[in-house]
N, C-alpha and C positions, 0 to 999 in steps of 0.2 A: 503493500499499499503505499502510497505518497506521503510526505513526512508532514506533519500539522503544519496549520499558517503560522508565520512570525507574527508576534505581537509588539508594537511599539507603543509606550505610554509618555506623555509629558505632564509634570504636574502645573498647578496654577502659577507659578513663578517663575516658570521656563526652564525648568530643570529635565533635561529629556533623560528618561530614565532605561534607555537602550532597548534591547531585545530582551522580552520577559519570557522565561521559561517556568513552567511549573516547578521543577527542583531548585531553581536558581531564585529566589525571594530577593527582592530588591528592598531595602533597609534606608529609612530616612528618619533623622530626629527633625521634630517642628516643635517651637515655643506655643504654649496654651493660647487658646484663643485665636491662633491664627488661620485662617481659612486653608482648606485644602481642597483643590480640584484636581481632575484627572480628566485628560483627553488622549484618545488613542487610534490608532490604525493597525490592521495587518494587511500581509499579502501574501498568497497562495501562489504568486506567479512563479516560484522556483520550480513548481511541477507543473504548471498549466492549469492548474486551480482557479477558483473563484470564489470570494469570501461571499458567506450566505446571511451573516448576523454577528452580532455582537449581544452580551449579557455583561451584566458587572453587579456587584453588591460588597456590603462591608462586613465584616467580621461573619463570614460563612463558616459555619462548622463542618458540613458534607456537601462539599460541591456538585456531588451527583444527584441531590435534592434539588428540583426546579423550584420549590417553594421558600428557599433559602436566599435566591437571587433576587435582587431589586426589580429586575425587568426579565420578561422574554427576550430571547433571540428577535433581533432587528437591526437591518442596517443602518438605521437612525439612530442607534444606540452609540454614539461615538464621544460622548462626555457624559461626564457625571454632574447632577448638581453637588453643587460647594457644601462642605461638612467642616464642622467645626468643633474641636475636642478641647476638652480641659484638663484630662488628665488621661494614663492609660496607654496601653499598646493595640493599635487598631490595624486590621488588616484589611485593603483593599482588594479586591478580585476584580479582574476580567477576562473574559471569556470569547473565544474567536471560534466560528466553525465555518468550514468551507462546504459547498453544494456535493462534496463526496460523503459528507459526514465527519471528517477529522475536525478536531478541535483543539486548541492550545489555549492552557488557561494561565494566566500571569497573575502575580500575588506582589505587592508592594506593602510593608510592614512600616506603620508611623508610629515612633514612639513620642510622647508628648513629655519634654523635658522642661521642667521650671527653669 
């Protein structure tokens, strides 16, 4: 089977987070009360595929459970609404799927540091 799509994300302050791969979590520190938002894109060009949609969510415990995601798959899901955290560790997930049924999940862990 072809490889999963490659996903790249950028946070709301212009930090490009590079290629996100499920086993390679991107980790960032943020101050309390600072808005965090993400936008992303994916490509399946490497194997002649086409992206079918994206979904995202915060602090998902089981990525295979569709009820834990903030959205269903859609090509319109290319950014998430702003989130503000005062404390804790929060993980943002984005998943891209192609028309062949392959998917790639990326994770970005945000630690709120005073």
